[in-house]
N, C-alpha and C positions, 0 to 999 in steps of 0.2 A: 504494500500500500504506500502511496506517496503522501507526503505531507500536504495539508490543505494550503491553498494559495492565500497569503495574507492580504488583508484589505489595504487600500491606499493609505488610510489613516494609521493602520498598524505599521506600515512601512515608514511613514513619516515620523512616527514617534520613535522608531528604532534608529533614526539618523542622528548624528551629532550636529551641533550648530554650524559647523563649517560645511558639512555635506548639504544641509538645508539651504545655506546661503548660496552655495554654488548652484544648486538646483533651482533656487528662486531666480537667479540671474538667467539661467538657461531657459526657464519658463517665460520670463519677461521677453527674451529675444526670440521666442518661438522656435527654438532649436528642435530638430527632429531627425529622422533617418536621412532626409534629403537636404537638410540645411545644417551645416556644421559651424563650429566656431574655433578660433585659434586660442591657444593657451594664453598668449599675451593679451588678447582681448578680454578674457575672463579676469586675469589679474589686474588689468588696467581699470576695470569697472567695479572692482571690489575694494574696500578700504585697505590701505597699506598694511594695517596690523595683521591681516590674514596671511600675508607672505607665504612662507613654506607650507602653511596649512592648506592652501589651495591645491598644491601638488599632492599632499596626503589625502585630501578629500576626493580628488579626482581618481587617485589610485584605488581608494576604497569603493567609490561608486562604480568604478570599472569592474572590480572584483565581484561586486554584488549584481552586476549585469544591467545597471541603469544607464551607464555611459559606455561608449566604445570609442576606440581610436579610429578616426576616419582616415587620417594620414598622420605623418609625423607632427606632433604637437597640435593636431586638429581633433576635435571631439564632436561626437553626435550623440543623440539620445536614442535608446532603444524604445520600442513602443510603450513598455511599462514605465521606463524612465520619463518619457514625455508626459504620461498621465500624472505621475508623481510631481514632476516639475510644474505642470499647469495648476495642479491642486494647491501646491505650496504658494505659488504666485497669486492665485485667485483668493486664497485665504488671507494673504498679506494685504492685498488691495481692499478686501472687505473690512478688515480691521482698521486700516488706515482711513478709509472713508467714513467709518463709523465714528472714529475719534474726531475727524474734521467736522462732521455733522454736529456732534455734541458741542464743540467749540463755537461753531456758528450760531447754534440755537441760543447759547448763553449770551454771546456778544451782540447779536442782532435783535433777538426777541426778548432777552432777559429770562428765558425759560430754562429752568433747571431740569434736565432729564432725570427720570427715575433710575436708580442704580440696581 
């Protein structure tokens, strides 16, 4: 018998913060099987403090099957990796917009949202 396939949310919770951040960037850029991205582009678009952790995160994501080498220092997302990256990015944007919505409600209308 094979192990059950984990859900997208289970996969996301099993990732460390560097893996999630790399996948969030790849989701934002709509990277897929047919569209790839260079390592330098990933590093340039992430904060400098990530440094060597980007290399380790990519190596880990590659071993888990979410990312693959397209060419030397070029990466693409597997179909499952694309789903995970899109979910991470969508969740990030929903949280970000919810926070902005709360701020605007307080500043413009003086309404305090329920917590």
